[in-house]
C-alpha positions as CSV (number, residue, x, y, z in Angstrom):
1,X,-43.8,50.8,42.6
2,X,-46.0,53.0,44.7
3,X,-45.5,50.8,47.8
4,X,-41.7,50.9,47.3
5,X,-41.7,54.6,47.0
6,X,-43.6,54.9,50.3
7,X,-41.2,52.7,52.1
8,X,-38.2,54.8,50.9
9,X,-39.9,58.0,52.0
10,X,-40.7,56.7,55.4
11,X,-37.1,55.4,55.9
12,X,-35.6,58.7,55.0
13,X,-37.9,60.6,57.4
14,X,-36.9,58.3,60.2
15,X,-33.2,58.8,59.5
16,X,-33.9,62.6,59.3
17,X,-35.5,62.3,62.8
18,X,-32.4,60.6,64.1
19,X,-30.1,63.1,62.6
20,X,-31.9,66.2,63.9
21,X,-32.3,64.8,67.4
22,X,-28.7,63.7,67.6
23,X,-27.5,67.1,66.2
24,X,-29.7,69.0,68.7
25,X,-28.5,66.9,71.6
26,X,-24.9,67.5,70.7
27,X,-25.4,71.2,70.6
28,X,-27.2,71.3,73.9
29,X,-24.4,69.3,75.6
30,X,-21.8,71.6,74.1
31,X,-23.6,74.7,75.3
32,X,-24.0,73.3,78.8
33,X,-20.3,72.4,78.9
34,X,-19.4,76.0,77.8
35,X,-21.7,77.5,80.6
36,X,-24.1,79.1,78.1
37,X,-27.6,80.1,79.1
38,X,-30.5,78.2,77.8
39,X,-31.6,81.2,75.6
40,X,-28.2,81.3,74.0
41,X,-28.3,77.6,73.4
42,X,-31.7,77.8,71.7
43,X,-30.5,80.7,69.6
44,X,-27.5,78.7,68.5
45,X,-29.6,75.9,67.1
46,X,-29.6,77.4,63.7
47,X,-25.8,77.5,63.7
48,X,-25.7,73.7,64.1
49,X,-27.3,73.3,60.6
50,X,-24.1,74.9,59.2
51,X,-22.2,71.8,60.4
52,X,-24.7,68.9,59.4
53,X,-22.0,66.2,60.0
54,X,-21.1,67.4,63.5
55,X,-23.0,64.5,65.1
56,X,-22.5,63.4,68.7
57,X,-21.5,59.8,69.2
58,X,-21.7,59.8,73.0
59,X,-24.3,57.9,74.8
60,X,-26.7,60.8,75.4
61,X,-26.6,62.1,71.8
62,X,-27.2,58.6,70.4
63,X,-30.1,58.0,72.8
64,X,-31.7,61.3,71.8
65,X,-31.2,60.5,68.1
66,X,-32.8,57.1,68.6
67,X,-35.7,58.8,70.4
68,X,-36.2,61.2,67.5
69,X,-36.2,58.3,65.1
70,X,-38.7,56.4,67.2
71,X,-41.0,59.5,67.4
72,X,-41.1,59.8,63.6
73,X,-41.7,56.0,63.3
74,X,-44.6,56.2,65.8
75,X,-46.0,59.1,63.8
76,X,-46.0,57.0,60.7
77,X,-47.5,54.1,62.6
78,X,-50.3,56.4,63.9
79,X,-51.1,57.6,60.4
80,X,-51.2,54.0,59.1
81,X,-53.6,53.0,61.9
82,X,-55.8,56.0,61.1
83,X,-55.8,55.5,57.4
84,X,-59.2,56.0,55.8
85,X,-60.5,56.1,52.2
86,X,-61.6,59.7,52.3
87,X,-63.6,61.1,49.4
88,X,-64.4,64.6,50.5
89,X,-67.5,66.0,48.9
90,X,-68.4,62.6,47.4
91,X,-69.5,60.7,50.4
92,X,-72.9,59.9,49.0
93,X,-72.2,60.2,45.3
94,X,-70.0,62.0,42.8
95,X,-72.5,62.9,40.1
96,X,-72.3,66.4,38.6
97,X,-72.7,68.1,35.2
98,X,-69.8,68.1,32.8
99,X,-68.0,71.2,31.7
100,X,-67.2,72.3,28.1
101,X,-63.5,71.7,28.8
102,X,-64.2,68.1,29.9
103,X,-66.2,67.5,26.7
104,X,-63.5,68.9,24.4
105,X,-61.6,65.6,23.9
106,X,-64.7,64.1,22.4
107,X,-65.4,66.8,19.8
108,X,-63.6,67.6,16.5
109,X,-62.8,71.2,15.8
110,X,-64.1,70.6,12.3
111,X,-67.9,70.5,13.0
112,X,-68.5,68.6,9.8
113,X,-66.6,65.7,11.3
114,X,-68.9,65.4,14.3
115,X,-72.2,63.7,15.0
116,X,-74.1,66.7,16.3
117,X,-75.8,66.0,19.7
118,X,-76.7,69.3,21.3
119,X,-76.4,73.0,20.5
120,X,-72.7,73.0,21.5
121,X,-71.6,69.4,21.8
122,X,-70.9,66.7,19.3
123,X,-69.1,63.4,19.0
124,X,-66.1,63.2,16.7
125,X,-66.4,60.7,13.8
126,X,-62.8,59.6,14.5
127,X,-63.6,56.7,16.8
128,X,-59.9,55.9,17.2
129,X,-59.2,59.3,18.6
130,X,-62.1,59.3,21.0
131,X,-62.1,55.6,21.7
132,X,-65.9,55.8,21.6
133,X,-68.2,54.1,19.1
134,X,-70.8,56.2,17.1
135,X,-73.8,54.2,18.2
136,X,-76.4,56.5,19.7
137,X,-79.6,55.8,21.6
138,X,-82.0,58.8,21.2
139,X,-85.0,58.9,23.5
140,X,-87.7,61.5,23.1
141,X,-91.4,61.7,23.1
142,X,-93.6,62.9,20.3
143,X,-92.8,66.5,19.5
144,X,-89.5,66.5,21.4
145,X,-87.5,67.2,18.2
146,X,-85.8,63.8,17.4
147,X,-85.9,64.4,13.7
148,X,-85.3,68.1,13.7
149,X,-82.5,68.2,16.3
150,X,-80.6,65.0,15.6
151,X,-81.4,63.3,12.3
152,X,-81.7,66.2,9.8
153,X,-78.7,68.3,11.1
154,X,-76.4,65.2,10.8
155,X,-77.6,64.2,7.4
156,X,-77.1,67.6,6.1
157,X,-73.4,67.5,7.1
158,X,-72.9,64.8,4.4
159,X,-69.9,63.2,6.1
160,X,-70.9,59.5,5.8
161,X,-73.2,57.1,3.9
162,X,-76.7,57.0,5.3
163,X,-79.5,54.5,5.6
164,X,-82.6,56.1,7.2
165,X,-85.9,55.0,8.3
166,X,-88.1,57.8,7.0
167,X,-91.6,58.0,8.6
168,X,-94.0,59.6,6.0
169,X,-91.1,60.3,3.7
170,X,-90.3,63.7,5.1
171,X,-86.5,63.2,5.5
172,X,-86.2,62.4,1.8
173,X,-88.1,65.5,0.8
174,X,-86.1,67.7,3.2
175,X,-82.6,66.5,2.7
176,X,-82.5,64.7,-0.7
177,X,-81.9,67.9,-2.7
178,X,-78.9,69.0,-0.6
179,X,-77.4,65.5,-0.6
180,X,-77.7,65.3,-4.4
181,X,-75.9,68.6,-4.7
182,X,-73.1,67.1,-2.6
183,X,-72.7,64.3,-5.1
184,X,-74.7,61.6,-3.3
185,X,-76.6,58.9,-4.9
186,X,-80.0,59.3,-3.3
187,X,-82.5,56.5,-3.3
188,X,-85.9,56.0,-1.7
189,X,-87.8,52.8,-1.0
190,X,-91.3,54.0,-0.7
191,X,-93.6,51.8,1.3
192,X,-96.0,54.7,2.0
193,X,-97.4,55.4,-1.5
194,X,-95.9,52.2,-3.0
195,X,-94.9,54.2,-6.1
196,X,-91.2,53.8,-5.7
197,X,-89.0,53.3,-8.8
198,X,-86.5,51.6,-6.5
199,X,-86.7,47.9,-6.2
200,X,-85.7,45.7,-3.4
201,X,-85.2,41.9,-3.6
202,X,-84.1,40.4,-0.2
203,X,-83.2,37.1,-1.8
204,X,-80.5,38.7,-3.8
205,X,-78.6,39.3,-0.6
206,X,-78.6,35.6,0.6
207,X,-75.1,34.6,1.4
208,X,-74.0,32.3,-1.5
209,X,-71.5,30.5,0.8
210,X,-74.0,29.7,3.5
211,X,-77.4,30.0,1.8
212,X,-79.2,27.6,4.2
213,X,-78.3,29.7,7.2
214,X,-79.3,32.9,5.4
215,X,-82.6,31.5,4.3
216,X,-83.4,30.4,7.9
217,X,-82.6,33.9,9.2
218,X,-84.8,35.5,6.5
219,X,-87.6,33.2,7.5
220,X,-87.2,34.0,11.2
221,X,-87.4,37.7,10.3
222,X,-90.7,37.2,8.5
223,X,-92.1,35.1,11.2
224,X,-91.1,37.5,14.0
225,X,-92.6,40.5,12.3
226,X,-95.8,39.2,10.8
227,X,-99.0,37.7,12.2
228,X,-100.6,34.5,11.1
229,X,-104.1,33.1,11.7
230,X,-103.5,30.3,14.1
231,X,-106.8,28.8,15.3
232,X,-107.8,30.4,18.7
233,X,-107.7,27.0,20.5
234,X,-104.0,26.5,19.3
235,X,-102.6,30.0,19.8
236,X,-100.6,29.0,22.8
237,X,-99.3,25.9,21.0
238,X,-95.8,26.3,19.6
239,X,-96.4,23.5,17.2
240,X,-98.3,25.8,14.8
241,X,-95.6,28.4,14.7
242,X,-92.8,25.8,14.2
243,X,-94.8,24.2,11.4
244,X,-95.3,27.5,9.6
245,X,-91.6,28.3,10.0
246,X,-90.6,24.9,8.6
247,X,-93.0,25.2,5.6
248,X,-91.9,28.7,4.8
249,X,-88.2,27.7,5.0
250,X,-88.9,24.8,2.6
251,X,-90.7,27.0,0.1
252,X,-88.0,29.7,0.2
253,X,-85.3,27.1,-0.2
254,X,-87.1,25.5,-3.2
255,X,-87.4,28.9,-4.9
256,X,-83.7,29.6,-4.3
257,X,-82.3,26.3,-5.5
258,X,-84.7,25.3,-8.3
259,X,-83.7,26.2,-11.8
260,X,-85.8,29.0,-13.4
261,X,-87.2,26.7,-16.1
262,X,-88.6,24.4,-13.5
263,X,-90.3,27.2,-11.7
264,X,-91.8,28.6,-14.8
265,X,-92.5,25.6,-17.0
266,X,-93.4,23.0,-14.3
267,X,-94.8,25.1,-11.4
268,X,-96.1,28.0,-13.6
269,X,-94.5,30.6,-11.4
270,X,-93.8,33.5,-13.7
271,X,-91.4,36.4,-13.6
272,X,-88.3,34.5,-12.4
273,X,-86.1,34.4,-15.5
274,X,-83.0,36.5,-15.6
275,X,-80.4,37.8,-13.2
276,X,-81.5,38.4,-9.6
277,X,-85.0,37.5,-10.3
278,X,-85.5,34.8,-7.6
279,X,-87.7,36.7,-5.2
280,X,-90.2,36.5,-2.4
281,X,-93.1,36.8,-4.8
282,X,-92.3,33.3,-6.0
283,X,-92.5,32.0,-2.4
284,X,-96.0,33.4,-2.1
285,X,-96.9,31.9,-5.4
286,X,-95.7,28.5,-4.4
287,X,-97.8,28.6,-1.2
288,X,-100.8,29.3,-3.4
289,X,-100.0,26.0,-5.2
290,X,-100.3,24.2,-1.8
291,X,-103.7,25.9,-1.2
292,X,-105.0,24.7,-4.5
293,X,-103.8,21.1,-4.0
294,X,-105.5,20.8,-0.6
295,X,-108.9,20.9,-2.3
296,X,-108.3,17.2,-3.1
297,X,-106.3,15.5,-0.3
298,X,-105.8,12.3,-2.3
299,X,-104.0,14.1,-5.1
300,X,-100.2,14.8,-4.9
301,X,-99.6,18.5,-5.1
302,X,-97.0,20.0,-7.4
303,X,-94.9,21.0,-4.4
304,X,-95.1,17.4,-3.1
305,X,-93.8,16.2,-6.4
306,X,-91.0,18.8,-6.3
307,X,-90.0,17.6,-2.8
308,X,-90.0,13.9,-3.9
309,X,-88.0,14.8,-7.0
310,X,-85.5,16.8,-4.9
311,X,-84.8,13.8,-2.7
312,X,-84.3,11.6,-5.8
313,X,-81.9,14.1,-7.3
314,X,-79.9,14.3,-4.1
315,X,-79.5,10.5,-3.9
316,X,-78.4,10.3,-7.5
317,X,-75.9,13.2,-7.2
318,X,-74.5,11.8,-3.9
319,X,-73.9,8.4,-5.6
320,X,-72.0,10.2,-8.4
321,X,-70.1,12.4,-5.9
322,X,-69.1,9.5,-3.7
323,X,-68.0,7.4,-6.7
324,X,-64.4,6.2,-6.5
325,X,-63.4,7.9,-9.7
326,X,-65.3,11.1,-9.2
327,X,-63.4,14.3,-10.0
328,X,-64.2,16.6,-7.2
329,X,-62.4,19.5,-8.9
330,X,-64.9,19.4,-11.8
331,X,-66.9,22.7,-11.5
332,X,-70.0,21.1,-13.0
333,X,-70.0,18.3,-10.6
334,X,-69.3,20.6,-7.6
335,X,-72.2,22.9,-8.7
336,X,-74.5,19.9,-9.1
337,X,-73.6,18.6,-5.6
338,X,-74.2,22.0,-4.1
339,X,-77.6,22.3,-5.7
340,X,-78.5,18.7,-4.6
341,X,-77.6,19.5,-1.0
342,X,-79.7,22.6,-1.1
343,X,-82.7,20.7,-2.5
344,X,-82.2,18.1,0.2
345,X,-82.3,20.8,2.8
346,X,-85.6,22.1,1.4
347,X,-87.1,18.6,1.3
348,X,-86.1,18.0,4.9
349,X,-87.8,21.2,5.9
350,X,-90.9,20.2,3.9
351,X,-91.2,16.7,5.3
352,X,-92.8,17.7,8.7
353,X,-95.6,19.5,6.9
354,X,-96.4,16.4,4.8
355,X,-96.8,14.3,8.0
356,X,-99.7,16.3,9.4
357,X,-103.3,15.5,9.1
358,X,-105.5,17.0,6.4
359,X,-107.1,19.6,8.6
360,X,-103.8,20.5,10.3
361,X,-102.1,21.0,6.9
362,X,-105.0,23.2,5.8
363,X,-104.7,25.3,8.9
364,X,-100.9,25.8,8.4
365,X,-101.4,26.7,4.8
366,X,-104.1,29.3,5.6
367,X,-102.0,30.8,8.5
368,X,-99.0,31.1,6.3
369,X,-101.1,32.7,3.6
370,X,-102.2,35.4,6.1
371,X,-98.5,36.1,6.9
372,X,-97.6,36.4,3.3
373,X,-100.8,38.4,2.4
374,X,-98.8,41.7,1.8
375,X,-96.9,39.9,-0.9
376,X,-100.1,39.6,-2.9
377,X,-100.5,43.4,-3.2
378,X,-99.6,44.5,-6.7
379,X,-97.4,47.5,-6.0
380,X,-95.5,45.5,-3.3
381,X,-94.9,42.6,-5.7
382,X,-93.6,45.1,-8.2
383,X,-91.1,46.5,-5.6
384,X,-90.0,43.0,-4.7
385,X,-89.7,41.8,-8.3
386,X,-86.1,43.1,-8.8
387,X,-83.3,45.0,-7.0
388,X,-81.6,48.2,-7.9
389,X,-80.7,49.3,-4.3
390,X,-77.3,47.7,-4.3
391,X,-77.1,47.9,-0.5
392,X,-74.1,45.5,-0.5
393,X,-72.0,48.1,-2.3
394,X,-72.6,51.0,0.2
395,X,-69.4,52.3,1.5
396,X,-67.3,49.8,-0.5
397,X,-64.8,50.2,-3.4
398,X,-65.5,51.1,-7.0
399,X,-62.7,48.9,-8.2
400,X,-63.3,45.8,-6.0
401,X,-64.1,43.7,-9.0
402,X,-60.5,44.2,-10.1
403,X,-59.2,43.5,-6.6
404,X,-57.8,47.1,-6.5
405,X,-59.5,48.4,-3.3
406,X,-58.2,51.9,-3.9
407,X,-61.1,53.9,-5.0
408,X,-64.1,54.2,-2.6
409,X,-67.6,54.2,-4.1
410,X,-69.4,57.5,-4.2
411,X,-71.5,58.3,-1.2
412,X,-75.1,56.9,-1.0
413,X,-78.1,57.8,1.0
414,X,-81.1,55.4,1.1
415,X,-84.4,56.5,2.6
416,X,-86.9,53.8,3.7
417,X,-90.3,55.5,3.8
418,X,-92.7,53.8,6.2
419,X,-96.3,54.7,7.0
420,X,-96.7,55.8,10.6
421,X,-100.3,54.8,10.8
422,X,-100.3,51.3,9.3
423,X,-97.7,48.6,10.2
424,X,-98.7,46.2,7.4
425,X,-95.5,46.6,5.4
426,X,-93.1,47.3,8.3
427,X,-91.7,43.8,8.2
428,X,-90.0,44.8,5.0
429,X,-88.0,47.4,7.0
430,X,-86.7,44.7,9.3
431,X,-85.8,42.6,6.3
432,X,-84.1,45.6,4.7
433,X,-81.8,46.2,7.7
434,X,-81.1,42.5,8.1
435,X,-79.9,42.4,4.4
436,X,-78.0,45.6,4.9
437,X,-76.0,44.5,7.9
438,X,-75.5,40.9,6.8
439,X,-74.3,41.9,3.3
440,X,-71.9,44.6,4.6
441,X,-70.4,42.3,7.2
442,X,-69.9,39.6,4.6
443,X,-68.4,42.0,2.1
444,X,-66.1,43.6,4.7
445,X,-64.3,40.3,5.1
446,X,-62.6,41.0,1.7
447,X,-61.8,44.7,2.3
448,X,-58.6,46.1,3.7
449,X,-58.8,46.2,7.5
450,X,-62.1,44.3,7.1
451,X,-64.1,47.6,7.2
452,X,-65.9,49.9,4.9
453,X,-63.9,52.5,2.9
454,X,-66.4,55.2,3.8
455,X,-68.4,54.8,7.0
456,X,-72.1,54.2,7.1
457,X,-74.6,55.5,9.7
458,X,-78.1,54.3,10.0
459,X,-80.8,56.5,11.5
460,X,-83.4,54.1,12.8
461,X,-86.2,56.7,13.3
462,X,-89.3,55.4,15.0
463,X,-87.3,52.2,15.9
464,X,-90.4,50.5,17.4
465,X,-92.1,50.6,14.0
466,X,-89.2,48.9,12.2
467,X,-89.9,45.5,13.8
468,X,-87.5,43.1,15.4
469,X,-84.3,42.9,13.4
470,X,-82.7,39.4,14.0
471,X,-79.8,39.5,16.3
472,X,-79.8,43.3,16.4
473,X,-78.8,43.3,20.1
474,X,-75.6,41.4,19.1
475,X,-75.0,43.2,15.7
476,X,-74.9,46.6,17.4
477,X,-71.8,45.4,19.3
478,X,-70.0,44.0,16.2
479,X,-70.7,46.4,13.4
480,X,-68.6,49.1,15.0
481,X,-65.4,47.4,13.8
482,X,-66.8,47.6,10.2
483,X,-67.2,51.4,10.4
484,X,-71.0,51.0,10.7
485,X,-73.0,52.8,13.3
486,X,-76.6,53.4,14.2
487,X,-78.8,55.9,15.9
488,X,-81.6,54.0,17.6
489,X,-84.4,56.6,17.9
490,X,-87.2,55.8,20.4
491,X,-90.1,57.5,22.1
492,X,-89.8,55.6,25.3
493,X,-87.7,52.9,27.0
494,X,-90.9,50.9,27.3
495,X,-90.9,50.5,23.5
496,X,-87.4,48.9,23.6
497,X,-88.5,46.5,26.4
498,X,-91.5,45.4,24.4
499,X,-89.6,44.5,21.3
500,X,-86.4,43.0,22.8
501,X,-87.7,41.9,26.2
502,X,-84.8,40.5,28.3
503,X,-82.0,41.7,26.0
504,X,-83.2,45.3,25.7
505,X,-80.4,46.7,27.9
506,X,-77.8,45.5,25.4
507,X,-78.8,48.1,22.9
508,X,-78.2,51.3,25.0
509,X,-75.4,49.4,26.7
510,X,-73.5,49.2,23.3
511,X,-74.3,52.8,22.5
512,X,-71.5,55.0,23.8
513,X,-73.9,58.0,23.5
514,X,-77.4,58.4,24.9
515,X,-79.3,61.5,24.1
516,X,-82.5,62.3,26.0
517,X,-84.8,64.9,24.5
518,X,-87.7,64.8,26.9
519,X,-90.9,62.8,27.2
520,X,-93.7,61.8,29.5
521,X,-93.2,58.1,30.2
522,X,-92.5,57.1,33.8
523,X,-90.0,54.2,33.2
524,X,-88.0,56.5,30.9
525,X,-87.8,59.2,33.6
526,X,-86.6,56.6,36.2
527,X,-84.0,55.2,33.7
528,X,-82.6,58.7,33.0
529,X,-82.6,59.7,36.7
530,X,-80.7,56.5,37.6
531,X,-78.2,57.0,34.8
532,X,-77.4,60.5,36.0
533,X,-76.5,59.2,39.5
534,X,-76.4,60.7,42.9
535,X,-74.6,63.8,44.1
536,X,-73.4,64.7,47.6
537,X,-75.1,67.9,48.8
538,X,-75.2,70.0,52.0
539,X,-78.5,69.9,53.8
540,X,-79.9,72.1,56.6
541,X,-82.4,70.9,59.2
542,X,-84.4,73.0,61.7
543,X,-85.8,72.0,65.0
544,X,-88.0,73.9,67.4
545,X,-89.2,73.0,70.9
546,X,-92.1,75.0,72.4
547,X,-93.0,75.4,76.0
548,X,-91.7,77.3,79.0
549,X,-88.1,76.8,78.0
550,X,-88.5,76.3,74.2
551,X,-85.5,76.2,71.9
552,X,-84.7,76.5,68.2
553,X,-81.8,74.7,66.5
554,X,-80.3,74.5,63.0
555,X,-78.2,71.5,61.9
556,X,-76.0,71.2,58.9
557,X,-75.0,67.8,57.3
558,X,-74.3,66.1,54.1
559,X,-76.6,63.7,52.2
560,X,-77.1,62.0,48.8
561,X,-79.5,63.2,46.2
562,X,-80.2,62.3,42.6
563,X,-78.8,64.8,40.2
564,X,-82.3,65.0,38.8
565,X,-85.2,63.1,40.3
566,X,-87.6,61.3,38.0
567,X,-90.2,64.1,38.4
568,X,-87.5,66.7,37.6
569,X,-86.6,64.7,34.5
570,X,-90.3,64.8,33.5
571,X,-90.4,68.5,34.0
572,X,-87.3,69.2,31.9
573,X,-87.7,72.3,29.8
574,X,-88.4,71.3,26.1
575,X,-85.6,73.6,25.0
576,X,-83.0,71.4,26.8
577,X,-81.7,67.9,26.4
578,X,-79.4,65.6,28.4
579,X,-76.4,64.0,26.8
580,X,-74.5,60.9,28.1
581,X,-71.1,59.9,26.6
582,X,-69.4,56.9,28.0
583,X,-66.7,57.8,30.5
584,X,-67.8,61.4,30.8
585,X,-70.1,63.3,33.1
586,X,-73.5,64.0,31.7
587,X,-74.3,67.3,29.9
588,X,-77.4,69.4,30.1
589,X,-77.5,71.7,27.1
590,X,-79.9,73.4,24.7
591,X,-81.1,71.3,21.8
592,X,-79.6,71.9,18.4
593,X,-81.5,74.5,16.5
594,X,-82.1,73.4,12.9
595,X,-82.5,77.0,11.8
596,X,-78.9,77.6,12.7
597,X,-77.6,74.9,10.3
598,X,-75.6,76.5,7.4
599,X,-77.5,74.3,4.9
600,X,-81.0,75.1,6.2
601,X,-81.8,77.0,3.0
602,X,-81.7,73.8,1.0
603,X,-84.5,72.3,3.0
604,X,-88.3,73.0,3.2
605,X,-87.7,74.3,6.7
606,X,-85.5,77.0,5.3
607,X,-87.8,77.9,2.4
608,X,-86.4,75.6,-0.2
609,X,-88.4,73.3,-2.5
610,X,-89.2,69.7,-1.5
611,X,-86.8,67.3,-3.1
612,X,-88.2,65.4,-6.1
613,X,-86.0,62.8,-7.7
614,X,-85.0,63.8,-11.2
615,X,-87.2,66.9,-10.9
616,X,-86.3,70.5,-11.7
617,X,-88.6,72.3,-9.4
618,X,-86.6,74.9,-7.7
619,X,-89.3,77.3,-6.7
620,X,-89.6,78.1,-3.0
621,X,-92.2,76.1,-1.1
622,X,-93.5,79.4,0.4
623,X,-93.9,82.3,-2.1
624,X,-92.1,85.5,-1.3
625,X,-89.6,85.8,1.6
626,X,-88.7,82.4,2.9
627,X,-89.9,81.4,6.3
628,X,-86.3,81.5,7.5
629,X,-84.3,84.3,5.9
630,X,-82.2,82.9,3.1
631,X,-78.5,83.6,3.6
632,X,-77.0,85.9,1.0
633,X,-74.6,84.5,-1.5
634,X,-71.4,86.2,-0.4
635,X,-68.0,84.7,0.3
636,X,-68.9,84.1,4.0
637,X,-71.9,82.1,3.1
638,X,-70.0,80.1,0.5
639,X,-67.7,79.1,3.3
640,X,-70.7,78.1,5.4
641,X,-72.1,76.1,2.5
642,X,-68.8,74.3,2.2
643,X,-68.7,73.5,5.9
644,X,-72.2,72.1,5.7
């Protein structure tokens, strides 16, 4: 279309050249024939435009018209030959800082419907309007304000469901009270003091349609985030890791598929009767049976007997299933065949372990015991003994059991308190998020639009301490369509490289927002500097020559320069931050000031009491006047409270 338009314009200008030249030639000839002076002829040129059709068709006029057309044509030819891709002022780069007007399309006028990024800028929760996902990578060193300027302000808005990694449990104490007042169901899984009333059973969230796959993913998670005790001479041998993985998969599958009465009465594994009581504790207990059996290598262990029996059950059930007159629609037969296949899967995973030598088997059992050592801690076993988190119901529908899908569940906020000085139990955090994402994706397949009724945002604070979440680099790209988003919060880029190695770029690459809050790590400075890009600037050079006939000169030219060099990124004022939104120029702005939040008075930072679940302590944390002046209860502040 653009090319056709250009051809038409050029043709019309050539015809115009012919017309003007012919008309002028006819006027000149008429003036000469009338004996007019040249001045009078030139003055009369304007009169000829009053008669645009008074063309001359004699030889001279036609030749002049043709000459005018050729002149215009040659002009177009010259322009075509001199065509260049000029980008004035951008010869070496087009980087610059964005303006507030350019950022306006990404921000909702209702501040409650934004993810707050800086003091003035936020990203609208309406992903369809902005065509940007809500995944955010937050980078900031210790003391840069990651929690105070990003996590807490957004939680206090109460616009979504939340799942938060909570180092030391401070988020729960600061925001839980406000969230409960807003109608949230607030839960805390406490791995700091291990005194949580909340229980978490990962095996409850195993996909019933594909249990074998889910079991292998759970085992992979445990293996990736725990350390065994492989003998030093075999630490580079992949055999030991694979053997541990196979044995742990077998034990987990046996616990999942075996009936409760066999686990209790035959294997003497207690605490497994009732709904949702198949748990990781039973896996650790079954490993202990192996350790006891290895004291006498000639004696068949109880687990060996289970594996042998499982194979026999499979063969018997297969014969019945493949019988010519078998009723495959019989629910009892179908369930028996499903369990038999599961037991066969467990037995196959267990077989490589049985083929090892005595000392090798002992080494594998001991190493696996070291991995599962946290499951022997009494408070941890109590937390894992049941489940009342209900993470598969977050953001779903209250009437889904009726197939109504009309009434969204009430909002939920779950805080996962992790110790920041001891990573012993951090593998449970990786398991928690794996169960959360897997169960939500599975549940969303049955929801209208295959997405949550109410969006969920996960604040993965101190992301490096969470451990490696299986397939997280792929999940971050797919959960967006389910109305699930994450804030990956790091201290440095190096932390991400350490955990996810070759695939680390996928995580910030699938985050449409990157927020840099400052730091002191060289690779991070370089990463931010390169992300900002280069700008075209004017430079001035001076030259001086000394001697008898010395001279001095000043030259001006353009050159390229990083918008901020790595050393300038390092020296960024701690009051400022840098915001990247996909498709927009970067923003340098002041960090969000928590004290400006309308709901600050409900937090400890605003003089409120720490949140205690089911508690009634409303006394200020600091006696007398609050550290930050409490807003008076007038109509204006009621509006602010509502907006919060």
